[in-house]
GULOTI-669162 format. One line per 3 residues: their letters; for each residue x negated, y, z of C-alpha. Coordinates in Angstrom, 3 decimals. Example, Ala and Ser with C-alpha at 12.3 -4.5 7.8 and 13.67 -1.06 7.14 Angstrom:
BEGIN
as) -12.300:-4.500:7.800; -13.670:-1.060:7.140
END
This chain:
BEGIN
mpr) -104.594:89.645:82.630; -107.019:91.016:85.201; -107.517:89.187:88.494
iai) -107.174:91.379:91.564; -108.230:90.586:95.140; -106.209:92.070:97.982
vdd) -107.916:92.209:101.373; -105.689:93.404:104.203; -105.268:92.196:107.767
srl) -101.488:92.534:107.431; -99.928:89.459:105.836; -96.877:91.572:104.970
vra) -98.952:94.199:103.129; -100.864:91.503:101.251; -97.621:89.831:100.182
fsa) -95.993:93.133:99.166; -99.019:94.255:97.158; -99.467:90.849:95.547
gal) -95.803:90.726:94.575; -95.904:94.177:92.974; -99.007:93.297:90.958
rak) -97.816:89.821:89.967; -94.586:91.390:88.692; -96.781:93.307:86.224
ghe) -98.526:90.131:85.110; -101.697:90.363:87.183; -103.303:87.332:88.765
vve) -103.757:88.059:92.472; -106.033:86.542:95.096; -104.855:87.285:98.631
vep) -107.723:87.294:101.111; -107.201:87.223:104.861; -110.114:89.190:106.340
tsl) -111.189:86.821:109.111; -114.779:88.079:108.771; -116.923:90.058:106.382
fev) -118.858:86.883:105.558; -115.671:85.002:104.597; -114.357:87.838:102.409
lkv) -117.669:88.099:100.549; -117.711:84.330:100.096; -114.250:84.381:98.493
lre) -115.199:87.309:96.245; -118.342:85.508:95.066; -116.573:82.187:94.480
tpv) -113.480:83.663:92.814; -114.579:86.429:90.447; -112.132:89.319:90.309
dll) -111.814:92.434:88.181; -110.733:94.716:91.032; -110.730:94.727:94.827
vad) -107.950:96.447:96.788; -109.067:96.651:100.428; -107.603:98.047:103.609
flm) -109.888:100.483:105.403; -109.024:99.676:109.026; -109.346:95.952:109.647
pdc) -110.595:94.627:112.987; -112.634:91.670:111.696; -113.811:93.170:108.407
pge) -113.951:96.987:108.409; -113.342:98.484:104.975; -116.457:100.606:105.030
slv) -118.587:97.557:105.851; -116.912:95.632:103.033; -117.589:98.410:100.512
rac) -121.213:98.670:101.636; -121.713:94.888:101.461; -120.235:94.752:97.955
red) -122.521:97.537:96.755; -125.548:95.728:98.193; -124.610:92.376:96.621
aal) -125.910:91.858:93.071; -122.834:89.827:92.071; -120.348:92.404:93.429
rdl) -122.248:95.659:92.932; -120.166:96.850:89.976; -116.792:95.622:91.244
pil) -114.213:98.441:91.169; -112.803:98.989:94.672; -109.603:100.739:95.711
vvs) -109.400:101.555:99.416; -106.033:101.738:101.150; -105.526:103.292:104.570
ahr) -102.788:104.576:106.854; -105.188:107.271:108.050; -106.964:109.835:105.971
ddi) -110.410:110.190:107.486; -112.136:112.648:105.166; -115.637:111.930:106.471
slq) -115.294:108.162:105.971; -113.610:108.701:102.618; -116.485:110.919:101.500
rmq) -119.032:108.253:102.559; -117.141:105.573:100.641; -116.888:107.805:97.572
qmg) -120.655:108.225:97.756; -120.894:104.404:97.840; -118.875:104.299:94.647
isg) -115.279:103.406:95.468; -112.971:103.765:92.489; -110.042:105.297:94.335
fll) -108.044:105.765:97.509; -104.386:105.200:98.343; -102.683:106.442:101.508
kpv) -100.311:104.006:103.244; -97.487:103.386:103.065; -98.096:102.584:99.418
das) -95.064:102.062:97.229; -95.148:99.472:94.461; -95.164:101.956:91.592
slv) -98.082:103.959:93.048; -100.101:100.792:93.585; -99.414:99.479:90.091
akv) -100.241:102.868:88.540; -103.512:103.266:90.478; -104.563:99.721:89.616
aet) -103.839:100.317:85.919; -105.742:103.623:85.996; -108.737:102.015:87.699
led) -108.856:99.063:85.328; -108.797:101.427:82.327; -111.884:103.314:83.549
END
């Protein structure tokens, strides 16, 4: 089964998302975003098939994470789903230009998350 990394500053959101994906048989790596450097280190050391990342995180902004992944040879082609409680069309457009695979608006229910993950992994 695919391995999925979840990066969110909310422990509750990480646990909810991980539980929904594990229930479908996915292996999940929960990453606390203490810094951009630490998140990238985990992603390099623990290869994943998909990254699900919050957009608004104080210590590791989602846009910075997407940009850093796209600039990193080891992570350049990693599919990324961005999750946010706010729909900022300008930021979303920039991230789409950087090659995100999809966007989910919070609050995300389990079935929407599982469906979007499955759709992204099929592409």
